[in-house]
HTML snippet that shows the backbone in 3Dmol.js (N, CA, C, O; Angstrom):
<script src="https://3Dmol.org/build/3Dmol-min.js"></script>
<div id="view" style="width:600px;height:400px;position:relative"></div>
<script>
const pdb = `
ATOM      1  N   MET A   1      88.143  81.860 114.907  1.00  0.00           N
ATOM      2  CA  MET A   1      88.757  83.067 114.402  1.00  0.00           C
ATOM      3  C   MET A   1      89.763  82.687 113.318  1.00  0.00           C
ATOM      4  O   MET A   1      90.563  81.768 113.498  1.00  0.00           O
ATOM      5  N   GLN A   2      89.719  83.384 112.216  1.00  0.00           N
ATOM      6  CA  GLN A   2      90.606  83.113 111.086  1.00  0.00           C
ATOM      7  C   GLN A   2      91.943  83.815 111.302  1.00  0.00           C
ATOM      8  O   GLN A   2      91.989  84.949 111.779  1.00  0.00           O
ATOM      9  N   ALA A   3      93.030  83.131 110.947  1.00  0.00           N
ATOM     10  CA  ALA A   3      94.364  83.711 111.084  1.00  0.00           C
ATOM     11  C   ALA A   3      94.533  84.859 110.094  1.00  0.00           C
ATOM     12  O   ALA A   3      93.943  84.869 109.014  1.00  0.00           O
ATOM     13  N   GLU A   4      95.345  85.813 110.492  1.00  0.00           N
ATOM     14  CA  GLU A   4      95.630  86.963 109.630  1.00  0.00           C
ATOM     15  C   GLU A   4      96.508  86.514 108.468  1.00  0.00           C
ATOM     16  O   GLU A   4      97.478  85.788 108.683  1.00  0.00           O
ATOM     17  N   PRO A   5      96.191  86.927 107.244  1.00  0.00           N
ATOM     18  CA  PRO A   5      97.009  86.536 106.103  1.00  0.00           C
ATOM     19  C   PRO A   5      98.438  87.026 106.259  1.00  0.00           C
ATOM     20  O   PRO A   5      98.681  88.132 106.743  1.00  0.00           O
ATOM     21  N   GLU A   6      99.388  86.182 105.839  1.00  0.00           N
ATOM     22  CA  GLU A   6     100.787  86.562 105.911  1.00  0.00           C
ATOM     23  C   GLU A   6     101.015  87.842 105.105  1.00  0.00           C
ATOM     24  O   GLU A   6     100.527  87.980 103.983  1.00  0.00           O
ATOM     25  N   GLY A   7     101.751  88.758 105.687  1.00  0.00           N
ATOM     26  CA  GLY A   7     102.055  90.002 104.995  1.00  0.00           C
ATOM     27  C   GLY A   7     101.032  91.102 105.211  1.00  0.00           C
ATOM     28  O   GLY A   7     101.215  92.217 104.722  1.00  0.00           O
ATOM     29  N   ALA A   8      99.954  90.810 105.939  1.00  0.00           N
ATOM     30  CA  ALA A   8      98.919  91.831 106.127  1.00  0.00           C
ATOM     31  C   ALA A   8      99.474  93.045 106.861  1.00  0.00           C
ATOM     32  O   ALA A   8      99.116  94.178 106.539  1.00  0.00           O
ATOM     33  N   ASP A   9     100.343  92.824 107.842  1.00  0.00           N
ATOM     34  CA  ASP A   9     100.922  93.945 108.571  1.00  0.00           C
ATOM     35  C   ASP A   9     101.817  94.779 107.670  1.00  0.00           C
ATOM     36  O   ASP A   9     101.838  96.005 107.777  1.00  0.00           O
ATOM     37  N   VAL A  10     102.558  94.125 106.782  1.00  0.00           N
ATOM     38  CA  VAL A  10     103.410  94.840 105.842  1.00  0.00           C
ATOM     39  C   VAL A  10     102.551  95.723 104.944  1.00  0.00           C
ATOM     40  O   VAL A  10     102.909  96.868 104.669  1.00  0.00           O
ATOM     41  N   HIS A  11     101.431  95.197 104.492  1.00  0.00           N
ATOM     42  CA  HIS A  11     100.532  95.973 103.642  1.00  0.00           C
ATOM     43  C   HIS A  11      99.923  97.154 104.401  1.00  0.00           C
ATOM     44  O   HIS A  11      99.753  98.238 103.842  1.00  0.00           O
ATOM     45  N   ALA A  12      99.600  96.937 105.673  1.00  0.00           N
ATOM     46  CA  ALA A  12      99.028  98.013 106.482  1.00  0.00           C
ATOM     47  C   ALA A  12     100.042  99.141 106.685  1.00  0.00           C
ATOM     48  O   ALA A  12      99.694 100.318 106.596  1.00  0.00           O
ATOM     49  N   VAL A  13     101.292  98.776 106.957  1.00  0.00           N
ATOM     50  CA  VAL A  13     102.325  99.798 107.130  1.00  0.00           C
ATOM     51  C   VAL A  13     102.575 100.508 105.801  1.00  0.00           C
ATOM     52  O   VAL A  13     102.759 101.725 105.771  1.00  0.00           O
ATOM     53  N   GLY A  14     102.583  99.762 104.716  1.00  0.00           N
ATOM     54  CA  GLY A  14     102.752 100.367 103.394  1.00  0.00           C
ATOM     55  C   GLY A  14     101.648 101.369 103.103  1.00  0.00           C
ATOM     56  O   GLY A  14     101.906 102.436 102.546  1.00  0.00           O
ATOM     57  N   ALA A  15     100.431 101.037 103.473  1.00  0.00           N
ATOM     58  CA  ALA A  15      99.308 101.960 103.276  1.00  0.00           C
ATOM     59  C   ALA A  15      99.491 103.207 104.133  1.00  0.00           C
ATOM     60  O   ALA A  15      99.211 104.317 103.682  1.00  0.00           O
ATOM     61  N   ALA A  16      99.956 103.032 105.356  1.00  0.00           N
ATOM     62  CA  ALA A  16     100.189 104.182 106.232  1.00  0.00           C
ATOM     63  C   ALA A  16     101.296 105.080 105.673  1.00  0.00           C
ATOM     64  O   ALA A  16     101.200 106.305 105.746  1.00  0.00           O
ATOM     65  N   ILE A  17     102.339 104.474 105.118  1.00  0.00           N
ATOM     66  CA  ILE A  17     103.418 105.250 104.513  1.00  0.00           C
ATOM     67  C   ILE A  17     102.893 106.020 103.306  1.00  0.00           C
ATOM     68  O   ILE A  17     103.278 107.170 103.092  1.00  0.00           O
ATOM     69  N   SER A  18     102.031 105.406 102.525  1.00  0.00           N
ATOM     70  CA  SER A  18     101.429 106.100 101.375  1.00  0.00           C
ATOM     71  C   SER A  18     100.605 107.306 101.818  1.00  0.00           C
ATOM     72  O   SER A  18     100.630 108.353 101.171  1.00  0.00           O
ATOM     73  N   VAL A  19      99.886 107.156 102.906  1.00  0.00           N
ATOM     74  CA  VAL A  19      99.106 108.276 103.442  1.00  0.00           C
ATOM     75  C   VAL A  19     100.057 109.398 103.880  1.00  0.00           C
ATOM     76  O   VAL A  19      99.793 110.575 103.632  1.00  0.00           O
ATOM     77  N   CYS A  20     101.155 109.025 104.527  1.00  0.00           N
ATOM     78  CA  CYS A  20     102.151 110.030 104.928  1.00  0.00           C
ATOM     79  C   CYS A  20     102.698 110.755 103.706  1.00  0.00           C
ATOM     80  O   CYS A  20     102.886 111.971 103.736  1.00  0.00           O
ATOM     81  N   ALA A  21     102.953 110.011 102.629  1.00  0.00           N
ATOM     82  CA  ALA A  21     103.475 110.621 101.401  1.00  0.00           C
ATOM     83  C   ALA A  21     102.496 111.645 100.858  1.00  0.00           C
ATOM     84  O   ALA A  21     102.898 112.742 100.471  1.00  0.00           O
ATOM     85  N   LYS A  22     101.222 111.304 100.825  1.00  0.00           N
ATOM     86  CA  LYS A  22     100.207 112.225 100.306  1.00  0.00           C
ATOM     87  C   LYS A  22     100.051 113.455 101.192  1.00  0.00           C
ATOM     88  O   LYS A  22      99.688 114.529 100.713  1.00  0.00           O
ATOM     89  N   ALA A  23     100.326 113.293 102.489  1.00  0.00           N
ATOM     90  CA  ALA A  23     100.177 114.401 103.435  1.00  0.00           C
ATOM     91  C   ALA A  23     101.458 115.216 103.577  1.00  0.00           C
ATOM     92  O   ALA A  23     101.493 116.195 104.323  1.00  0.00           O
ATOM     93  N   GLY A  24     102.505 114.818 102.868  1.00  0.00           N
ATOM     94  CA  GLY A  24     103.767 115.545 102.956  1.00  0.00           C
ATOM     95  C   GLY A  24     104.527 115.298 104.242  1.00  0.00           C
ATOM     96  O   GLY A  24     105.323 116.136 104.666  1.00  0.00           O
ATOM     97  N   ARG A  25     104.290 114.165 104.862  1.00  0.00           N
ATOM     98  CA  ARG A  25     104.909 113.853 106.149  1.00  0.00           C
ATOM     99  C   ARG A  25     105.985 112.785 105.974  1.00  0.00           C
ATOM    100  O   ARG A  25     105.844 111.650 106.428  1.00  0.00           O
ATOM    101  N   TRP A  26     107.060 113.182 105.305  1.00  0.00           N
ATOM    102  CA  TRP A  26     108.109 112.232 104.965  1.00  0.00           C
ATOM    103  C   TRP A  26     108.820 111.661 106.192  1.00  0.00           C
ATOM    104  O   TRP A  26     109.226 110.499 106.179  1.00  0.00           O
ATOM    105  N   GLN A  27     108.975 112.451 107.244  1.00  0.00           N
ATOM    106  CA  GLN A  27     109.663 111.958 108.438  1.00  0.00           C
ATOM    107  C   GLN A  27     108.885 110.831 109.103  1.00  0.00           C
ATOM    108  O   GLN A  27     109.472 109.863 109.587  1.00  0.00           O
ATOM    109  N   GLU A  28     107.572 110.960 109.126  1.00  0.00           N
ATOM    110  CA  GLU A  28     106.744 109.902 109.692  1.00  0.00           C
ATOM    111  C   GLU A  28     106.804 108.652 108.815  1.00  0.00           C
ATOM    112  O   GLU A  28     106.798 107.528 109.317  1.00  0.00           O
ATOM    113  N   ALA A  29     106.861 108.864 107.496  1.00  0.00           N
ATOM    114  CA  ALA A  29     106.972 107.724 106.577  1.00  0.00           C
ATOM    115  C   ALA A  29     108.257 106.956 106.842  1.00  0.00           C
ATOM    116  O   ALA A  29     108.246 105.725 106.880  1.00  0.00           O
ATOM    117  N   ILE A  30     109.355 107.660 107.025  1.00  0.00           N
ATOM    118  CA  ILE A  30     110.636 107.012 107.302  1.00  0.00           C
ATOM    119  C   ILE A  30     110.600 106.315 108.659  1.00  0.00           C
ATOM    120  O   ILE A  30     111.128 105.212 108.803  1.00  0.00           O
ATOM    121  N   ALA A  31     109.990 106.941 109.641  1.00  0.00           N
ATOM    122  CA  ALA A  31     109.885 106.323 110.966  1.00  0.00           C
ATOM    123  C   ALA A  31     109.100 105.010 110.896  1.00  0.00           C
ATOM    124  O   ALA A  31     109.467 104.027 111.540  1.00  0.00           O
ATOM    125  N   LEU A  32     108.032 105.001 110.119  1.00  0.00           N
ATOM    126  CA  LEU A  32     107.262 103.764 109.957  1.00  0.00           C
ATOM    127  C   LEU A  32     108.093 102.688 109.269  1.00  0.00           C
ATOM    128  O   LEU A  32     108.085 101.530 109.687  1.00  0.00           O
ATOM    129  N   LEU A  33     108.801 103.065 108.226  1.00  0.00           N
ATOM    130  CA  LEU A  33     109.656 102.110 107.503  1.00  0.00           C
ATOM    131  C   LEU A  33     110.712 101.534 108.439  1.00  0.00           C
ATOM    132  O   LEU A  33     110.907 100.320 108.489  1.00  0.00           O
ATOM    133  N   GLU A  34     111.382 102.391 109.167  1.00  0.00           N
ATOM    134  CA  GLU A  34     112.449 101.940 110.059  1.00  0.00           C
ATOM    135  C   GLU A  34     111.902 101.114 111.222  1.00  0.00           C
ATOM    136  O   GLU A  34     112.572 100.207 111.714  1.00  0.00           O
ATOM    137  N   GLY A  35     110.692 101.430 111.653  1.00  0.00           N
ATOM    138  CA  GLY A  35     110.094 100.683 112.754  1.00  0.00           C
ATOM    139  C   GLY A  35     109.620  99.289 112.376  1.00  0.00           C
ATOM    140  O   GLY A  35     109.408  98.446 113.248  1.00  0.00           O
ATOM    141  N   MET A  36     109.452  99.043 111.090  1.00  0.00           N
ATOM    142  CA  MET A  36     108.971  97.732 110.645  1.00  0.00           C
ATOM    143  C   MET A  36     109.893  96.610 111.105  1.00  0.00           C
ATOM    144  O   MET A  36     109.441  95.620 111.680  1.00  0.00           O
ATOM    145  N   GLU A  37     111.178  96.771 110.850  1.00  0.00           N
ATOM    146  CA  GLU A  37     112.124  95.714 111.191  1.00  0.00           C
ATOM    147  C   GLU A  37     112.216  95.510 112.695  1.00  0.00           C
ATOM    148  O   GLU A  37     112.423  94.388 113.157  1.00  0.00           O
ATOM    149  N   ALA A  38     112.065  96.572 113.453  1.00  0.00           N
ATOM    150  CA  ALA A  38     112.081  96.453 114.911  1.00  0.00           C
ATOM    151  C   ALA A  38     110.925  95.583 115.398  1.00  0.00           C
ATOM    152  O   ALA A  38     110.974  95.006 116.485  1.00  0.00           O
ATOM    153  N   HIS A  39     109.886  95.503 114.569  1.00  0.00           N
ATOM    154  CA  HIS A  39     108.720  94.684 114.913  1.00  0.00           C
ATOM    155  C   HIS A  39     108.690  93.366 114.134  1.00  0.00           C
ATOM    156  O   HIS A  39     107.660  92.694 114.079  1.00  0.00           O
ATOM    157  N   GLY A  40     109.813  93.007 113.541  1.00  0.00           N
ATOM    158  CA  GLY A  40     109.907  91.719 112.858  1.00  0.00           C
ATOM    159  C   GLY A  40     109.262  91.674 111.484  1.00  0.00           C
ATOM    160  O   GLY A  40     108.956  90.594 110.979  1.00  0.00           O
ATOM    161  N   LEU A  41     109.051  92.840 110.870  1.00  0.00           N
ATOM    162  CA  LEU A  41     108.459  92.885 109.537  1.00  0.00           C
ATOM    163  C   LEU A  41     109.520  93.249 108.515  1.00  0.00           C
ATOM    164  O   LEU A  41     110.354  94.119 108.766  1.00  0.00           O
ATOM    165  N   GLU A  42     109.495  92.600 107.381  1.00  0.00           N
ATOM    166  CA  GLU A  42     110.449  92.866 106.307  1.00  0.00           C
ATOM    167  C   GLU A  42     109.785  93.751 105.255  1.00  0.00           C
ATOM    168  O   GLU A  42     108.843  93.318 104.591  1.00  0.00           O
ATOM    169  N   PRO A  43     110.269  94.993 105.093  1.00  0.00           N
ATOM    170  CA  PRO A  43     109.676  95.873 104.082  1.00  0.00           C
ATOM    171  C   PRO A  43     109.869  95.299 102.677  1.00  0.00           C
ATOM    172  O   PRO A  43     110.929  94.764 102.355  1.00  0.00           O
ATOM    173  N   ASN A  44     108.848  95.416 101.861  1.00  0.00           N
ATOM    174  CA  ASN A  44     108.940  94.937 100.478  1.00  0.00           C
ATOM    175  C   ASN A  44     109.130  96.133  99.542  1.00  0.00           C
ATOM    176  O   ASN A  44     109.231  97.274  99.994  1.00  0.00           O
ATOM    177  N   ALA A  45     109.177  95.863  98.248  1.00  0.00           N
ATOM    178  CA  ALA A  45     109.407  96.920  97.263  1.00  0.00           C
ATOM    179  C   ALA A  45     108.303  97.978  97.280  1.00  0.00           C
ATOM    180  O   ALA A  45     108.575  99.161  97.078  1.00  0.00           O
ATOM    181  N   VAL A  46     107.079  97.565  97.517  1.00  0.00           N
ATOM    182  CA  VAL A  46     105.958  98.510  97.545  1.00  0.00           C
ATOM    183  C   VAL A  46     106.122  99.490  98.701  1.00  0.00           C
ATOM    184  O   VAL A  46     105.883 100.687  98.543  1.00  0.00           O
ATOM    185  N   VAL A  47     106.524  98.989  99.850  1.00  0.00           N
ATOM    186  CA  VAL A  47     106.716  99.834 101.027  1.00  0.00           C
ATOM    187  C   VAL A  47     107.864 100.818 100.790  1.00  0.00           C
ATOM    188  O   VAL A  47     107.746 102.006 101.090  1.00  0.00           O
ATOM    189  N   PHE A  48     108.971 100.310 100.251  1.00  0.00           N
ATOM    190  CA  PHE A  48     110.098 101.194  99.953  1.00  0.00           C
ATOM    191  C   PHE A  48     109.705 102.264  98.934  1.00  0.00           C
ATOM    192  O   PHE A  48     110.080 103.428  99.076  1.00  0.00           O
ATOM    193  N   THR A  49     108.959 101.875  97.921  1.00  0.00           N
ATOM    194  CA  THR A  49     108.552 102.843  96.898  1.00  0.00           C
ATOM    195  C   THR A  49     107.680 103.939  97.503  1.00  0.00           C
ATOM    196  O   THR A  49     107.820 105.109  97.145  1.00  0.00           O
ATOM    197  N   ALA A  50     106.794 103.577  98.402  1.00  0.00           N
ATOM    198  CA  ALA A  50     105.957 104.577  99.080  1.00  0.00           C
ATOM    199  C   ALA A  50     106.829 105.538  99.888  1.00  0.00           C
ATOM    200  O   ALA A  50     106.572 106.742  99.902  1.00  0.00           O
ATOM    201  N   ALA A  51     107.843 105.024 100.553  1.00  0.00           N
ATOM    202  CA  ALA A  51     108.734 105.876 101.335  1.00  0.00           C
ATOM    203  C   ALA A  51     109.571 106.780 100.424  1.00  0.00           C
ATOM    204  O   ALA A  51     109.794 107.950 100.737  1.00  0.00           O
ATOM    205  N   ILE A  52     110.029 106.234  99.304  1.00  0.00           N
ATOM    206  CA  ILE A  52     110.779 107.032  98.332  1.00  0.00           C
ATOM    207  C   ILE A  52     109.895 108.163  97.810  1.00  0.00           C
ATOM    208  O   ILE A  52     110.354 109.297  97.672  1.00  0.00           O
ATOM    209  N   THR A  53     108.650 107.862  97.525  1.00  0.00           N
ATOM    210  CA  THR A  53     107.696 108.866  97.060  1.00  0.00           C
ATOM    211  C   THR A  53     107.501 109.951  98.106  1.00  0.00           C
ATOM    212  O   THR A  53     107.468 111.137  97.776  1.00  0.00           O
ATOM    213  N   ALA A  54     107.369 109.550  99.368  1.00  0.00           N
ATOM    214  CA  ALA A  54     107.202 110.531 100.449  1.00  0.00           C
ATOM    215  C   ALA A  54     108.394 111.478 100.503  1.00  0.00           C
ATOM    216  O   ALA A  54     108.231 112.690 100.646  1.00  0.00           O
ATOM    217  N   CYS A  55     109.588 110.916 100.388  1.00  0.00           N
ATOM    218  CA  CYS A  55     110.792 111.755 100.426  1.00  0.00           C
ATOM    219  C   CYS A  55     110.865 112.661  99.202  1.00  0.00           C
ATOM    220  O   CYS A  55     111.224 113.834  99.311  1.00  0.00           O
ATOM    221  N   GLY A  56     110.529 112.123  98.052  1.00  0.00           N
ATOM    222  CA  GLY A  56     110.576 112.910  96.830  1.00  0.00           C
ATOM    223  C   GLY A  56     109.625 114.083  96.858  1.00  0.00           C
ATOM    224  O   GLY A  56     109.977 115.182  96.430  1.00  0.00           O
ATOM    225  N   ARG A  57     108.437 113.863  97.353  1.00  0.00           N
ATOM    226  CA  ARG A  57     107.456 114.958  97.430  1.00  0.00           C
ATOM    227  C   ARG A  57     107.891 116.054  98.388  1.00  0.00           C
ATOM    228  O   ARG A  57     107.492 117.210  98.246  1.00  0.00           O
ATOM    229  N   ALA A  58     108.716 115.682  99.370  1.00  0.00           N
ATOM    230  CA  ALA A  58     109.200 116.654 100.351  1.00  0.00           C
ATOM    231  C   ALA A  58     110.571 117.217  99.968  1.00  0.00           C
ATOM    232  O   ALA A  58     111.218 117.893 100.768  1.00  0.00           O
ATOM    233  N   LYS A  59     111.007 116.931  98.740  1.00  0.00           N
ATOM    234  CA  LYS A  59     112.305 117.418  98.237  1.00  0.00           C
ATOM    235  C   LYS A  59     113.482 116.868  99.040  1.00  0.00           C
ATOM    236  O   LYS A  59     114.525 117.514  99.142  1.00  0.00           O
ATOM    237  N   GLN A  60     113.314 115.687  99.604  1.00  0.00           N
ATOM    238  CA  GLN A  60     114.380 115.014 100.354  1.00  0.00           C
ATOM    239  C   GLN A  60     115.030 113.975  99.441  1.00  0.00           C
ATOM    240  O   GLN A  60     114.951 112.771  99.685  1.00  0.00           O
ATOM    241  N   TRP A  61     115.673 114.472  98.382  1.00  0.00           N
ATOM    242  CA  TRP A  61     116.175 113.586  97.338  1.00  0.00           C
ATOM    243  C   TRP A  61     117.300 112.677  97.819  1.00  0.00           C
ATOM    244  O   TRP A  61     117.408 111.541  97.357  1.00  0.00           O
ATOM    245  N   LYS A  62     118.134 113.150  98.731  1.00  0.00           N
ATOM    246  CA  LYS A  62     119.223 112.301  99.228  1.00  0.00           C
ATOM    247  C   LYS A  62     118.664 111.077  99.946  1.00  0.00           C
ATOM    248  O   LYS A  62     119.134 109.960  99.732  1.00  0.00           O
ATOM    249  N   LYS A  63     117.675 111.284 100.788  1.00  0.00           N
ATOM    250  CA  LYS A  63     117.064 110.169 101.518  1.00  0.00           C
ATOM    251  C   LYS A  63     116.338 109.239 100.557  1.00  0.00           C
ATOM    252  O   LYS A  63     116.383 108.019 100.717  1.00  0.00           O
ATOM    253  N   ALA A  64     115.673 109.806  99.564  1.00  0.00           N
ATOM    254  CA  ALA A  64     114.966 108.987  98.573  1.00  0.00           C
ATOM    255  C   ALA A  64     115.939 108.076  97.836  1.00  0.00           C
ATOM    256  O   ALA A  64     115.671 106.888  97.659  1.00  0.00           O
ATOM    257  N   LEU A  65     117.069 108.632  97.405  1.00  0.00           N
ATOM    258  CA  LEU A  65     118.056 107.816  96.685  1.00  0.00           C
ATOM    259  C   LEU A  65     118.719 106.801  97.605  1.00  0.00           C
ATOM    260  O   LEU A  65     119.061 105.701  97.172  1.00  0.00           O
ATOM    261  N   GLU A  66     118.900 107.158  98.862  1.00  0.00           N
ATOM    262  CA  GLU A  66     119.436 106.215  99.843  1.00  0.00           C
ATOM    263  C   GLU A  66     118.502 105.001  99.980  1.00  0.00           C
ATOM    264  O   GLU A  66     118.954 103.857 100.023  1.00  0.00           O
ATOM    265  N   LEU A  67     117.213 105.271 100.045  1.00  0.00           N
ATOM    266  CA  LEU A  67     116.236 104.180 100.138  1.00  0.00           C
ATOM    267  C   LEU A  67     116.260 103.306  98.887  1.00  0.00           C
ATOM    268  O   LEU A  67     116.158 102.082  98.975  1.00  0.00           O
ATOM    269  N   PHE A  68     116.393 103.937  97.725  1.00  0.00           N
ATOM    270  CA  PHE A  68     116.457 103.176  96.478  1.00  0.00           C
ATOM    271  C   PHE A  68     117.678 102.253  96.487  1.00  0.00           C
ATOM    272  O   PHE A  68     117.585 101.093  96.085  1.00  0.00           O
ATOM    273  N   HIS A  69     118.807 102.762  96.940  1.00  0.00           N
ATOM    274  CA  HIS A  69     120.018 101.946  97.008  1.00  0.00           C
ATOM    275  C   HIS A  69     119.877 100.827  98.041  1.00  0.00           C
ATOM    276  O   HIS A  69     120.426  99.740  97.858  1.00  0.00           O
ATOM    277  N   THR A  70     119.152 101.086  99.109  1.00  0.00           N
ATOM    278  CA  THR A  70     118.891 100.047 100.099  1.00  0.00           C
ATOM    279  C   THR A  70     118.087  98.908  99.472  1.00  0.00           C
ATOM    280  O   THR A  70     118.341  97.735  99.745  1.00  0.00           O
ATOM    281  N   MET A  71     117.124  99.263  98.638  1.00  0.00           N
ATOM    282  CA  MET A  71     116.355  98.241  97.932  1.00  0.00           C
ATOM    283  C   MET A  71     117.284  97.359  97.103  1.00  0.00           C
ATOM    284  O   MET A  71     117.179  96.132  97.126  1.00  0.00           O
ATOM    285  N   GLU A  72     118.199  98.003  96.368  1.00  0.00           N
ATOM    286  CA  GLU A  72     119.153  97.266  95.535  1.00  0.00           C
ATOM    287  C   GLU A  72     120.007  96.330  96.384  1.00  0.00           C
ATOM    288  O   GLU A  72     120.178  95.160  96.042  1.00  0.00           O
ATOM    289  N   LYS A  73     120.540  96.840  97.482  1.00  0.00           N
ATOM    290  CA  LYS A  73     121.410  96.051  98.350  1.00  0.00           C
ATOM    291  C   LYS A  73     120.694  94.837  98.925  1.00  0.00           C
ATOM    292  O   LYS A  73     121.297  93.782  99.119  1.00  0.00           O
ATOM    293  N   ARG A  74     119.415  94.994  99.194  1.00  0.00           N
ATOM    294  CA  ARG A  74     118.637  93.895  99.775  1.00  0.00           C
ATOM    295  C   ARG A  74     118.149  92.900  98.726  1.00  0.00           C
ATOM    296  O   ARG A  74     117.558  91.872  99.056  1.00  0.00           O
ATOM    297  N   GLY A  75     118.400  93.216  97.474  1.00  0.00           N
ATOM    298  CA  GLY A  75     117.981  92.312  96.413  1.00  0.00           C
ATOM    299  C   GLY A  75     116.487  92.334  96.145  1.00  0.00           C
ATOM    300  O   GLY A  75     115.932  91.381  95.597  1.00  0.00           O
ATOM    301  N   LEU A  76     115.840  93.420  96.533  1.00  0.00           N
ATOM    302  CA  LEU A  76     114.407  93.537  96.269  1.00  0.00           C
ATOM    303  C   LEU A  76     114.189  93.829  94.788  1.00  0.00           C
ATOM    304  O   LEU A  76     115.054  94.411  94.135  1.00  0.00           O
ATOM    305  N   PRO A  77     113.047  93.431  94.264  1.00  0.00           N
ATOM    306  CA  PRO A  77     112.742  93.805  92.883  1.00  0.00           C
ATOM    307  C   PRO A  77     112.677  95.322  92.771  1.00  0.00           C
ATOM    308  O   PRO A  77     112.271  96.009  93.708  1.00  0.00           O
ATOM    309  N   LEU A  78     113.077  95.826  91.628  1.00  0.00           N
ATOM    310  CA  LEU A  78     113.064  97.268  91.390  1.00  0.00           C
ATOM    311  C   LEU A  78     112.036  97.577  90.310  1.00  0.00           C
ATOM    312  O   LEU A  78     112.379  97.716  89.136  1.00  0.00           O
ATOM    313  N   PRO A  79     110.764  97.685  90.719  1.00  0.00           N
ATOM    314  CA  PRO A  79     109.715  97.960  89.734  1.00  0.00           C
ATOM    315  C   PRO A  79     109.840  99.360  89.147  1.00  0.00           C
ATOM    316  O   PRO A  79     110.509 100.228  89.707  1.00  0.00           O
ATOM    317  N   THR A  80     109.197  99.556  88.035  1.00  0.00           N
ATOM    318  CA  THR A  80     109.208 100.851  87.358  1.00  0.00           C
ATOM    319  C   THR A  80     108.787 101.968  88.303  1.00  0.00           C
ATOM    320  O   THR A  80     109.342 103.065  88.249  1.00  0.00           O
ATOM    321  N   ALA A  81     107.824 101.704  89.158  1.00  0.00           N
ATOM    322  CA  ALA A  81     107.354 102.725  90.099  1.00  0.00           C
ATOM    323  C   ALA A  81     108.482 103.191  91.019  1.00  0.00           C
ATOM    324  O   ALA A  81     108.542 104.368  91.377  1.00  0.00           O
ATOM    325  N   SER A  82     109.366 102.290  91.399  1.00  0.00           N
ATOM    326  CA  SER A  82     110.492 102.658  92.259  1.00  0.00           C
ATOM    327  C   SER A  82     111.466 103.564  91.513  1.00  0.00           C
ATOM    328  O   SER A  82     111.930 104.568  92.054  1.00  0.00           O
ATOM    329  N   PHE A  83     111.776 103.202  90.260  1.00  0.00           N
ATOM    330  CA  PHE A  83     112.642 104.038  89.434  1.00  0.00           C
ATOM    331  C   PHE A  83     112.027 105.419  89.237  1.00  0.00           C
ATOM    332  O   PHE A  83     112.705 106.437  89.368  1.00  0.00           O
ATOM    333  N   ASN A  84     110.738 105.440  88.922  1.00  0.00           N
ATOM    334  CA  ASN A  84     110.064 106.727  88.696  1.00  0.00           C
ATOM    335  C   ASN A  84     110.068 107.595  89.941  1.00  0.00           C
ATOM    336  O   ASN A  84     110.276 108.805  89.851  1.00  0.00           O
ATOM    337  N   ALA A  85     109.841 106.992  91.104  1.00  0.00           N
ATOM    338  CA  ALA A  85     109.846 107.751  92.350  1.00  0.00           C
ATOM    339  C   ALA A  85     111.232 108.310  92.638  1.00  0.00           C
ATOM    340  O   ALA A  85     111.369 109.456  93.066  1.00  0.00           O
ATOM    341  N   ALA A  86     112.256 107.499  92.404  1.00  0.00           N
ATOM    342  CA  ALA A  86     113.638 107.957  92.643  1.00  0.00           C
ATOM    343  C   ALA A  86     114.022 109.061  91.661  1.00  0.00           C
ATOM    344  O   ALA A  86     114.658 110.040  92.049  1.00  0.00           O
ATOM    345  N   ILE A  87     113.648 108.914  90.417  1.00  0.00           N
ATOM    346  CA  ILE A  87     113.947 109.933  89.399  1.00  0.00           C
ATOM    347  C   ILE A  87     113.227 111.234  89.731  1.00  0.00           C
ATOM    348  O   ILE A  87     113.813 112.311  89.632  1.00  0.00           O
ATOM    349  N   SER A  88     111.958 111.139  90.124  1.00  0.00           N
ATOM    350  CA  SER A  88     111.202 112.339  90.498  1.00  0.00           C
ATOM    351  C   SER A  88     111.834 113.034  91.694  1.00  0.00           C
ATOM    352  O   SER A  88     111.894 114.263  91.745  1.00  0.00           O
ATOM    353  N   ALA A  89     112.306 112.243  92.657  1.00  0.00           N
ATOM    354  CA  ALA A  89     112.930 112.822  93.834  1.00  0.00           C
ATOM    355  C   ALA A  89     114.220 113.549  93.472  1.00  0.00           C
ATOM    356  O   ALA A  89     114.517 114.613  94.016  1.00  0.00           O
ATOM    357  N   ALA A  90     114.980 112.971  92.554  1.00  0.00           N
ATOM    358  CA  ALA A  90     116.262 113.561  92.158  1.00  0.00           C
ATOM    359  C   ALA A  90     116.087 114.781  91.253  1.00  0.00           C
ATOM    360  O   ALA A  90     116.988 115.611  91.137  1.00  0.00           O
ATOM    361  N   GLY A  91     114.928 114.880  90.617  1.00  0.00           N
ATOM    362  CA  GLY A  91     114.686 115.969  89.675  1.00  0.00           C
ATOM    363  C   GLY A  91     114.395 117.229  90.353  1.00  0.00           C
ATOM    364  O   GLY A  91     114.168 118.245  89.696  1.00  0.00           O
TER     365      GLY A  91
END
`;
const viewer = $3Dmol.createViewer("view");
viewer.addModel(pdb, "pdb");
viewer.setStyle({}, {cartoon: {color: "spectrum"}});
viewer.zoomTo();
viewer.render();
</script>
């Protein structure tokens, strides 16, 4: 049996958060993000951006900006997609 590639679980959770964003289920997206660390997973910029997008689509701009600031505090890269998601949420 081949070992699971490092980060595969992070990618799976990120995909689930993206699905939540498309379905307008921002609370579930946040729950998945918050549950990652409880399971020993470190969210990356892609995961945070998906969560920011979920919040923005649900007009939860305060939570979206909070997540963006969390990315900054953690020293994660801030890709253009993250800025765009935060700006859209604030708009």
